[in-house]
N, C-alpha and C positions, 0 to 999 in steps of 0.2 A: 476543442472539446471544453463545455461548458460543465460546473459542477455544480452540486446542490449541498450545501452543508445541512439545510433540515433534513433531507433524504439522507445523508451519510449518518446524522446521528440519530436516525430510528434504531438503530441496532449499536449503539454507543458501548455499551459494557462488551459486548461481543467483538467489537473491533477494538477496543481498548486493553484485552486482557494479552493480545501477543506483544503489545508494547511493554505491559507491566515485566511480562516474562522476558522480553529483550533487556530491558534495563536492570532487572534483578542480576545479569552478567557481566555489567559494565563494571570495570573496578575503580578504585579511588580515581579522581581526575587531579591532573597536576592545574597551576593557574592558568587563566584562558577563558574564552568565551565558550558557551554551549550553543550549538544551532541546532535547531529541530526544522530537517529538510523536509520540504513538504508536510508541513504542521499541519495541512486541514482546519478544522475548525478550534485547535487549540488542546485537544484532549491530552496529547502525546507531550505538548509542551507542558500542560500543568504537571505533568507526572515528572519530567526533568526537573521543574523546579521543586518541587517537593523533595527529589532523592539529593539534589544538588542546589540548596539555598543559598550558598555562599558565591555560586557561577554568575554570570551575565548571560542568561538565557534568551536568544533570540529564535522566532520563528520566521521561517521561509517557505512561501508559496508562490504557485504561479495565476490562482484563481481569486479573483476579488472577491467573489461572495465568501469562500472559505476565510479568508482573510477578514472580512469582516465579522464573521464569527467567531473567529480568536480574537480578534482585538476587544470585543465585548465580552469576551469571556474572562480576560487578562489583560485588562486596559494598563496595567503599570508594566507591561513588556512591551518590545520592539519586535514587530513585525514588518517583514520588508517581503515585496511582490519583485520574483525572479525565475526564470527559466533554468533549472536546475543544469539542461543540457550545456548552457554558455556561461554559467555563473561562476563567478572567480574566488575561491574561498577561501577568506581571510588567514595569513599566518598565525602561527603559534597559538591554534585553536586548541582548546580541550577535548571537546567531543563532538562530531559529527554523528547526528542520531537521524534515522531514517526508517519510519515505519510506513512500509507498504507504498513506497513512492517510485522505487528506482524499476519497479518491473514494467513501468511505462515506458522509459528509455534504454531501448536497443544497446546501446554503446554504454551503458553503464559501468562497465569494467574501467573504462579509459578514464571514466569520472573519478572511480574510487582512487585510482593513481593520483589524481590531482587533490584529492581529500587529504590520504595519507602525507603526502608531501606537506601539506598544509598543517598537518598536526604537530602540537608541541611535543617534545619527548615525554613520554608516557599517555599520550593522548589516544583516543580512540575512536575508531569507527565503528558504529553499532548500526546495523542493516537488518530489518527484516523485510520478506517479499514473498507475497502468496505464491505458490509453485501448484496451482489447481486446474490447469488446463484441460488436465486430464479427467477432472471430475463433470458428472452429468451436468452441473451447471453451464459449464462453459462449451461442452461437445454440441450442447442441444441449442446455444444460441446461433453456432452457424449452422447446424440442421436446419433451423427455422429460417434461416437467411436464402437458405437453397430453395425453399418451397416457392415454387412458379409465380406467386401471387406477390413473393416481395423480392424473387430475385433480379428483378429488372432493376430496382433501385438502388441496388449493390453493384450492379456492374461486373459480377464475377468478382470482386473484391475481397480478399481475407482480412477482417475486421479485428479479428483476435490477435493479441498482443504477441511477441516472438516469445517462445518458450525460455526458460532459465537454461543457461549452460549448466554441466555437471559439477557438483561442489569439488571436484579435483581442481577444476580451471580455476575458481576463487583461492583455493588454498596456495596453488602453486603462484599466481599473477601476486598475491598480497605478499606471503614471505618472502618474495624477492625485493621485496621493500624494506625489508627489515624490522617486521612486525610480527607478533604472536597472533598465531588466528586458530578461532574455534568455529566450526560449521556445525549445524544440525537442523535436521527437521522436527516439525511437531505437528500433527495431524490432529485438531480440533473438532471437536464433535458437538454443534450446537444443537441444542432442543429448541426447535422454533415451532410455532402455533399451526402452520399448516404449508401447504406448497404455495399458495399466495404470499405467504411471510419470506420463502425463499428468492421468490421473483422481486419482492420488495426490496430486498437486502441486495440482489446484483443490480437492481435499476440505480444503485447510487455508487457503482464501480464498472464493473465489467460489461453491462448491457447496454451502459451509454453510449458507446461506439455506434452499437447496432440502431438504437431507437435516434440518434441524432441525424443519421444517414436516412432516415427514412422521411418521404411526405408524412403531414403530420396527419392526413386523415388514413394514412396506413398503420399509424403505430397502435391503436386498439387492437387491431387485428393480428398484428405481430405478437403483442403481449397476451393476447388469449390462444394462439396457437401455441406460443412457448410456455404457457401456465398449464395447458392441458399436458403436454411432453414432460414438464417437472412433474405434475400428479403423479403420471405413471413412473417416473424414474426414483421418485422417495415416497414411497406408501406409507401410509400414516402406523404409527406404533398403536399398541393397546390405548392409552388414553387420548388417542385422536393427533398427538403433535408429530412431527416430522425430524427427522435427525440429518443434518448439514455437515456432512464430512468436508473439513478446509484444511488442507495439507498447507504449511508455510514453511520456508527457509530462511534460518537466521546466521548473521555472521557478526563475531567479534573479532575486529583487529585493532590489537593495542602496539603502537610504536614503541621500540626500544627508548629506555631512558639515556 
């Protein structure tokens, strides 16, 4: 699945706010590098550099377009192309920071095990993942895919990512690794210009698998049908704007010293 840095940064302020909130809970770091996993266009990497200017900060992503944008934004930093499903984390790392990437990897808890083991004593794994599959934005993606006009192209496939396990699963798994674990949910309510703005938002993330799976001559029809459903699900407020509810799940796991 290809990603678009230009599409992603259309809502950079809103997308960066969870990264700020996650980073605010990261304790002081021991010596060692800090890795921004799934760094995207470098917006979260920049935050890490600001918070920990004395750490060697490295961005990691699997998408060339995102990496190109990140390198342009922060030319002095190192950015690496890697698939996080198979990436081998360097040992004695001070921070593994991941803003909205691991929800795409169904086996991410096993990856967390590897990351915790690679942390230096006192190091932190900090993760934020969207937990919004039950929101209208995502339910309506699948509902639209089941319309006869599009259903044949999908061949009955379920394109939504897997739901997150319950918070207790993370706490029990990570606490067994001799780490202090803190987990929480935050539901953001983003004030956007219109239903069309909501569609533009999800075109940069959750809607991409649905669009990529369609023939090009069906994509505009799908977007029109989906937009109409979104318009009904998110009625305008008095000023004409719409309110996008966006729940996110946060994890801070700090290794014992």
